[in-house]
C-alpha positions as CSV (number, residue, x, y, z in Angstrom):
1,M,-44.3,41.1,40.7
2,T,-47.3,38.9,41.1
3,D,-47.2,35.1,41.1
4,E,-48.8,35.2,37.7
5,E,-45.7,37.0,36.3
6,L,-43.3,34.8,38.2
7,T,-40.8,32.6,36.4
8,F,-38.8,29.8,37.9
9,E,-35.6,31.9,37.4
10,T,-37.0,34.9,39.2
11,A,-38.4,32.8,42.0
12,T,-35.0,31.1,42.6
13,Q,-33.3,34.5,42.5
14,E,-35.7,35.9,45.1
15,L,-35.1,32.8,47.2
16,D,-31.4,33.4,47.0
17,S,-31.9,37.0,48.0
18,I,-33.9,36.0,51.0
19,L,-31.3,33.4,52.0
20,E,-28.5,36.0,51.8
21,K,-30.5,38.3,54.1
22,L,-31.1,35.5,56.6
23,D,-27.5,34.3,56.4
24,G,-26.1,37.7,57.1
25,D,-25.0,39.2,60.3
26,D,-27.6,41.9,60.3
27,V,-30.9,39.9,60.3
28,N,-33.9,42.2,60.6
29,I,-36.1,40.6,63.3
30,D,-39.0,42.8,62.3
31,S,-39.2,41.3,58.8
32,L,-37.9,37.8,59.6
33,A,-41.4,36.2,59.6
34,V,-42.4,38.0,56.4
35,D,-39.2,36.8,54.7
36,L,-39.7,33.2,55.9
37,E,-43.3,33.2,54.7
38,R,-42.4,34.5,51.3
39,A,-39.6,31.9,51.0
40,S,-42.1,29.2,51.9
41,E,-44.5,30.5,49.2
42,L,-41.8,30.6,46.6
43,I,-40.6,27.0,47.5
44,E,-44.2,25.7,47.1
45,W,-44.6,27.6,43.8
46,C,-41.3,26.2,42.5
47,R,-42.3,22.7,43.5
48,A,-45.6,23.0,41.7
49,R,-43.9,24.4,38.6
50,L,-41.4,21.5,38.6
51,Q,-44.3,19.0,38.9
52,T,-46.2,20.7,36.0
53,T,-43.1,20.7,33.9
54,R,-42.4,17.0,34.7
55,V,-45.9,16.1,33.6
56,E,-45.6,18.1,30.4
57,V,-42.3,16.5,29.5
58,E,-43.6,13.0,30.2
59,R,-46.6,13.8,27.9
60,I,-44.3,15.0,25.1
61,V,-42.0,12.1,25.4
62,T,-44.9,9.6,25.4
63,N,-46.3,11.3,22.3
64,L,-43.0,11.0,20.6
65,D,-42.8,7.3,21.5
66,D,-46.3,6.8,20.0
67,H,-45.3,8.2,16.6
């Protein structure tokens, strides 16, 4: 899945999956850096999506208040 196809729900599910892997007893050292990098990317993507949504909601509410 590319980031263009990513949804907030799938991003948080992928983050949960990475967390479960890292929280387990059988951490794969070979993929640890890759997993952490992906988690970092997903967190940044989620933050940006939340910010965009916040701005959109504020705009909608402002437009409602103006009418």
